[in-house]
C-alpha positions in Angstrom: 71.6 -81.3 30.7 70.6 -78.1 28.8 68.6 -80.2 26.3 66.6 -81.7 29.2 65.9 -78.2 30.6 64.7 -77.0 27.3 62.4 -80.1 26.9 61.1 -79.5 30.4 60.3 -75.9 29.7 58.5 -76.7 26.5 56.4 -79.4 28.3 55.6 -76.8 31.0 54.7 -74.3 28.3 52.3 -76.8 26.7 50.8 -77.7 30.1 50.2 -74.1 31.0 48.5 -73.0 27.8 47.5 -76.4 26.4 45.7 -75.3 23.2 46.5 -76.8 19.8 46.0 -74.6 16.8 42.8 -76.4 16.0 41.5 -75.8 19.5 42.4 -72.1 19.3 40.7 -71.8 15.9 37.6 -73.5 17.3 37.4 -71.1 20.3 38.0 -68.1 18.1 35.1 -69.2 15.8 32.8 -69.5 18.8 33.8 -66.1 20.1 33.4 -64.5 16.7 30.0 -66.1 16.1 28.6 -65.4 19.6 29.8 -61.7 19.5 28.1 -61.4 16.1 24.9 -62.8 17.5 25.2 -60.7 20.7 25.4 -63.8 22.9 27.8 -61.9 25.3 27.8 -64.5 28.1 29.3 -67.0 25.7 31.8 -64.5 24.5 32.9 -63.7 28.0 33.3 -67.4 29.1 35.3 -68.4 25.9 37.4 -65.2 25.9 38.5 -65.7 29.4 39.3 -69.4 28.6 41.3 -68.3 25.5 43.3 -65.6 27.5 44.1 -68.1 30.2 45.4 -70.8 27.8 47.5 -68.6 25.5 50.5 -66.5 26.1 50.7 -62.7 25.7 52.4 -63.0 22.4 49.5 -64.7 20.7 48.6 -62.8 17.6 44.8 -63.1 18.2 44.9 -62.1 21.8 44.2 -58.5 21.2 41.0 -59.4 19.2 39.8 -61.6 22.0 40.4 -58.8 24.5 38.4 -56.5 22.4 35.5 -58.9 22.3 35.7 -59.5 26.0 35.9 -55.9 27.1 33.0 -54.8 24.9 30.9 -57.7 26.0 31.5 -56.9 29.6 30.7 -53.3 28.8 27.4 -54.1 27.0 26.3 -56.4 29.8 27.3 -53.9 32.4 29.3 -56.6 34.2 31.1 -54.0 36.4 32.9 -56.5 38.7 34.5 -58.5 35.9 35.2 -55.4 33.9 37.0 -53.8 36.8 39.0 -57.0 37.3 40.0 -57.3 33.7 40.8 -53.7 33.1 43.5 -54.0 35.7 45.2 -56.7 33.5 45.1 -54.5 30.5 48.4 -52.7 31.4 50.2 -56.1 31.3 48.9 -57.0 27.9 51.0 -56.7 24.7 48.4 -54.6 22.8 48.5 -51.1 21.3 48.2 -48.2 23.7 45.3 -46.8 21.6 43.3 -50.0 22.3 44.0 -49.7 26.0 42.7 -46.1 25.9 39.5 -47.3 24.1 38.8 -49.7 27.1 39.6 -47.0 29.6 37.0 -44.8 27.9 34.5 -47.6 28.2 35.3 -47.8 31.9 34.9 -44.0 32.2 31.3 -44.3 31.0 30.5 -47.6 32.8 31.7 -46.3 36.2 30.4 -42.7 36.0 28.4 -43.1 39.2 31.4 -44.6 41.2 33.9 -41.9 42.0 36.8 -44.0 43.2 36.8 -46.1 40.0 36.0 -43.1 37.8 39.1 -41.4 39.2 41.2 -44.4 38.0 40.0 -44.0 34.4 40.3 -40.3 34.6 44.0 -40.6 35.6 44.6 -43.0 32.7 42.9 -40.7 30.1 43.6 -37.1 31.3 45.2 -36.0 28.0 42.6 -37.7 25.9 39.4 -36.4 27.5 37.7 -33.4 25.9 37.9 -30.2 28.1 34.0 -30.1 28.6 34.0 -33.8 29.7 37.0 -33.3 31.9 35.3 -30.4 33.8 32.1 -32.5 34.2 34.1 -35.5 35.6 36.2 -33.3 38.0 33.0 -31.6 39.3 31.3 -35.0 39.9 34.4 -36.4 41.7 34.7 -33.3 43.9 31.0 -33.3 44.9 31.1 -37.1 45.6 34.2 -36.8 47.7 32.6 -33.8 49.6 29.4 -35.8 50.3 31.5 -38.4 52.0 33.8 -35.9 53.8 36.8 -37.1 51.8 38.5 -33.7 51.9 42.0 -34.9 51.1 40.7 -36.6 48.0 39.2 -33.3 46.9 42.5 -31.7 47.2 44.2 -34.5 45.3 42.2 -33.7 42.1 44.0 -31.7 39.4 43.7 -27.9 39.6 40.7 -26.7 37.6 38.7 -23.5 37.6 35.5 -25.6 37.9 36.5 -27.1 41.3 38.7 -24.5 42.9 35.9 -23.5 45.3 35.5 -27.1 46.4 39.2 -27.1 47.2 38.7 -24.0 49.3 35.9 -25.7 51.2 38.1 -28.8 51.7 40.9 -26.7 53.1 38.4 -25.0 55.4 37.0 -28.4 56.6 40.6 -29.6 57.3 41.1 -26.4 59.4 43.9 -25.2 57.1 42.7 -21.7 57.5 45.9 -20.0 56.4 45.8 -22.0 53.2 42.1 -20.9 52.6 43.2 -17.2 52.8 46.2 -17.9 50.5 44.0 -19.8 48.0 41.5 -17.0 47.9 44.0 -14.1 47.5 43.3 -13.9 43.7 39.6 -14.0 42.9 40.4 -14.3 39.2 40.9 -18.1 39.6 37.2 -18.5 40.5 34.2 -18.6 38.1 32.1 -15.4 38.5 29.2 -17.2 40.0 31.2 -18.6 43.0 33.4 -15.6 43.9 31.1 -14.4 46.7 31.2 -17.9 48.2 34.9 -18.0 48.0 35.0 -14.6 49.8 32.7 -16.0 52.5 35.1 -18.9 53.3 37.9 -16.4 53.2 36.1 -14.4 55.8 35.4 -17.5 58.0 39.0 -18.4 57.8 40.0 -15.0 59.1 37.4 -15.4 61.9 38.8 -18.8 62.9 42.3 -17.3 63.1 41.0 -14.6 65.5 41.0 -11.8 62.9 37.4 -10.7 63.3 37.7 -7.3 61.7 39.3 -8.9 58.6 36.5 -11.4 58.6 33.7 -8.9 58.8 35.3 -6.5 56.3 35.6 -9.4 53.8 32.1 -10.7 54.2 30.6 -7.2 54.1 32.3 -6.6 50.8 30.3 -9.5 49.2 27.8 -8.2 46.7 25.1 -10.8 46.9 25.1 -12.1 50.5 23.5 -15.4 51.3 21.3 -15.8 54.4 24.3 -17.6 56.1 26.6 -14.6 55.4 24.0 -12.2 56.8 23.5 -14.3 59.9 27.3 -14.3 60.4 27.3 -10.5 60.3 24.3 -10.2 62.6 25.9 -12.6 65.1 29.1 -10.6 65.0 27.4 -7.2 65.7 25.2 -8.8 68.4 28.3 -10.0 70.2 29.9 -6.6 69.9 26.6 -5.0 71.2 26.4 -2.9 68.1 22.6 -3.3 68.0 22.1 -0.7 65.2 24.0 -2.8 62.7 22.8 -6.1 64.1 19.2 -4.9 63.7 19.8 -4.0 60.0 20.9 -7.6 59.2 18.3 -9.2 61.3 15.5 -7.4 59.5 16.8 -8.7 56.2 16.7 -12.2 57.6 13.0 -11.9 58.5 12.5 -12.2 54.7 14.4 -15.5 54.5 12.8 -18.9 55.1 14.7 -20.9 57.7 16.0 -17.8 59.4 12.9 -16.0 60.5 12.7 -17.5 64.0 16.3 -16.6 64.6 15.8 -13.0 63.3 12.6 -12.3 65.2 14.0 -13.7 68.4 17.1 -11.4 68.4 15.1 -8.4 67.2 13.0 -9.1 70.3 16.1 -9.4 72.5 17.4 -6.0 71.2 14.0 -4.3 72.1 14.0 -6.2 75.4 17.3 -4.9 76.4 16.2 -1.3 75.5 13.1 -1.9 77.7 10.8 -1.4 74.7 8.7 -4.3 76.0 5.7 -3.8 73.8 7.9 -4.1 70.6 9.8 -6.9 72.2 6.6 -8.9 72.9 5.6 -8.4 69.2 8.8 -9.9 68.0 8.8 -12.7 70.6 5.3 -13.7 69.5 6.5 -13.9 65.9 9.4 -16.0 66.9 7.3 -18.2 69.1 5.2 -19.2 66.1 8.1 -21.5 65.1 8.7 -24.9 66.8 12.5 -24.4 66.9 15.2 -23.6 69.4 14.6 -19.8 69.0 10.8 -20.3 69.0 11.0 -22.2 72.4 13.3 -19.5 73.9 10.8 -16.8 72.7 7.9 -18.6 74.4 9.8 -18.8 77.7 10.7 -15.1 77.6 7.0 -14.2 76.8 5.8 -16.0 79.9 8.2 -13.9 82.0 7.3 -10.6 80.3 3.5 -11.3 80.5 3.7 -11.9 84.2 6.0 -8.9 84.9 4.2 -6.3 82.7 1.0 -4.7 83.9 -2.1 -5.3 81.7 -4.8 -2.6 81.3 -8.4 -3.1 80.7 -11.4 -0.8 80.2 -14.2 -1.3 82.8 -17.7 -0.4 81.7 -19.9 -1.2 84.7 -20.1 -2.9 88.1 -23.0 -5.2 88.9 -24.1 -7.2 91.9 -23.8 -10.7 90.4 -21.8 -12.5 87.8 -24.9 -13.5 85.9 -26.0 -10.0 85.6 -22.6 -9.0 84.3 -22.7 -11.8 81.6 -26.2 -10.7 80.6 -25.0 -7.2 80.1 -22.3 -8.4 77.8 -24.8 -10.5 75.8 -27.5 -7.8 75.7 -25.0 -5.1 74.5 -23.4 -7.6 72.0 -19.9 -6.8 73.3 -16.9 -8.5 71.9 -13.6 -9.2 73.7 -15.2 -8.5 77.0 -15.2 -10.6 80.2 -16.4 -10.6 83.8 -14.0 -10.0 86.7 -14.8 -9.6 90.4 -14.0 -6.3 91.9 -14.3 -6.2 95.7 -17.8 -7.4 96.4 -19.1 -6.6 92.9 -18.7 -8.0 89.4 -17.2 -5.8 86.6 -17.6 -5.9 82.9 -14.1 -5.4 81.3 -13.3 -5.1 77.7 -9.8 -5.7 76.1 -6.4 -6.4 77.5 -3.6 -3.9 76.7 0.1 -3.9 77.3 0.2 -0.1 77.4 -1.9 2.7 79.0 -2.0 4.5 75.6 -3.6 1.6 73.9 -6.1 1.3 76.7 -7.0 5.0 76.5 -7.5 4.7 72.7 -9.9 1.8 73.1 -11.7 3.6 76.0 -12.4 6.6 73.8 -14.0 4.3 71.1 -16.3 2.9 73.7 -17.2 6.3 75.0 -18.2 7.3 71.5 -20.6 4.4 71.6 -22.2 5.8 74.8 -20.5 3.8 77.5 -19.0 5.2 80.7 -15.5 3.8 81.0 -12.8 3.5 83.6 -9.3 2.2 82.8 -8.0 -0.3 85.4 -4.8 -2.4 85.8 -5.6 -6.1 85.9 
């Protein structure tokens, strides 16, 4: 009975692998020749055949695997490389050989974060420090682009990506963890310490600790426009317009923030009833086709209707044509005709304040004109 079982297993073994020594030698010669001639498609086909038909104790198996993995690498056959690399752990080959193939994968999949992470995990102790930093940064940035915040947090702790972990914690609304992570600024590279403080400030703000938030962000040496806008918003909300104005004026120098800054500078002047100055700022904000630009235009319409305009009248004539001829004859600029009772007046300039109208009137008088200031 036992003899029959042994015979059955031997037959099954031969059916499964089914290569005679002569056939194995023939395939090995084909693989060797094709690899030497860089005919990698043949190497791949024959190597897969050999691996399928021989057992894991075959003494030539590791050489065939080497030819296969390098051929897949050279041809950039990512799909098959990924499939075969997963079988490497099951093979009876030296660990150093496996690491060699993992390193090939590390380079082959450098633009695919999920697969790159697999090779990184396999090779952590064998990757040079500079390369490790580069890989971790790439993985963190790729995960962040896709909003995979948990994956960012799963990466090993490293000074190069500690800021990304802070951002991930903030995005996951783990504000207390953000504050805890930013307690010691020494763990951050010098060029990102200010950004780390910014997220620390935002975390305080989200937890309702506004004073801590403002104190933190105001302590930042080199503030980004976003940081300055945060502070301006805070002081606007607190109606501390003196501080708000300070930050808004800084933002008028920053592209992408000018419409916001001019609009709220106008609002501050508007609330103080300094309408002339408010209109100046509203006009600057209205030059932008943005949310704040549109709001500025709407407010300008209201102010221009509500505020009196002044003009300087030079003369009253009996007809509109005579008034137009007078403007032409005197070569007057910025002047227009407006009916006054039964006559037609020649008016020059439109002014938001009486003081401006008086100043212009004086200039016209110096040119020999009789003038009269009138509300329009």
